[in-house]
C-alpha positions in Angstrom: 97.6 95.4 79.5 95.7 95.8 76.4 93.2 97.9 78.2 95.8 100.2 79.3 97.1 100.5 75.6 93.5 101.2 74.6 93.1 103.9 77.1 96.7 105.3 76.7 97.1 105.3 72.9 94.6 107.8 71.9 95.7 110.5 74.5 99.4 110.1 73.4 98.3 110.4 69.7 96.2 113.5 70.4 99.1 115.1 72.4 101.6 114.3 69.6 99.3 115.8 67.0 98.6 118.8 69.1 102.5 119.5 70.0 103.3 119.1 66.1 100.6 121.5 65.4 101.8 124.0 67.9 105.3 123.9 66.7 104.5 124.5 63.4 102.1 127.3 64.0 104.8 129.1 66.3 107.7 128.6 64.1 108.9 131.1 61.5 108.4 130.7 57.8 110.7 128.1 56.2 110.8 125.7 58.9 110.5 122.0 58.9 106.8 121.6 57.7 103.7 120.4 59.3 104.0 116.7 58.6 107.5 116.6 59.8 106.7 118.4 63.0 103.5 116.0 63.6 105.6 112.9 62.9 108.3 114.1 65.4 105.8 114.9 68.1 103.9 111.6 67.6 107.1 109.7 67.8 108.2 111.8 71.0 104.9 111.2 72.5 104.6 107.6 72.2 108.2 106.9 73.4 107.6 109.3 76.4 104.1 107.5 77.2 105.6 104.0 76.9 108.8 105.1 79.1 106.5 106.4 81.8 104.2 103.4 81.6 106.9 100.9 81.7 109.0 102.5 84.3 106.3 103.7 86.8 103.5 101.3 86.1 101.2 103.8 87.3 97.5 104.5 86.2 97.9 108.2 85.3 94.4 108.7 83.8 93.8 110.2 80.6 94.8 113.9 81.4 98.0 112.7 83.0 98.8 110.6 79.8 97.9 113.6 77.7 100.4 115.7 79.7 103.1 113.0 79.6 102.6 112.8 75.8 102.7 116.6 75.2 105.8 117.0 77.3 107.5 114.1 75.4 106.6 115.4 72.2 107.6 118.8 72.9 111.0 117.5 74.2 111.3 115.6 71.0 110.6 118.6 68.8 112.9 121.0 70.7 115.8 118.2 70.5 115.2 117.8 66.8 115.3 121.6 66.2 118.6 121.9 68.4 120.5 119.2 66.7 119.2 119.3 62.9 118.8 122.6 61.6 116.1 123.6 58.9 117.6 124.0 55.4 117.9 127.5 54.1 115.7 128.4 51.4 117.1 131.0 49.0 114.8 133.6 48.1 
């Protein structure tokens, strides 16, 4: 079990960081901010990776875990943006 976490963790972390960076880079000015997007991406990546690992108990490998983590992070960021709007900044 510890061996799986050691292999799964870095890929999920990298996927969450990358998804947060992509979300911030592709958003318009006045969005949520880099740290907020990365934090939501990391949380979504870890939750999705843990859920897939717990439910399916498969050895997806490093590329598979990266894909699962990136998809989970993207879903978390999309859901957050759908339900919690960014504050409007007056010019």
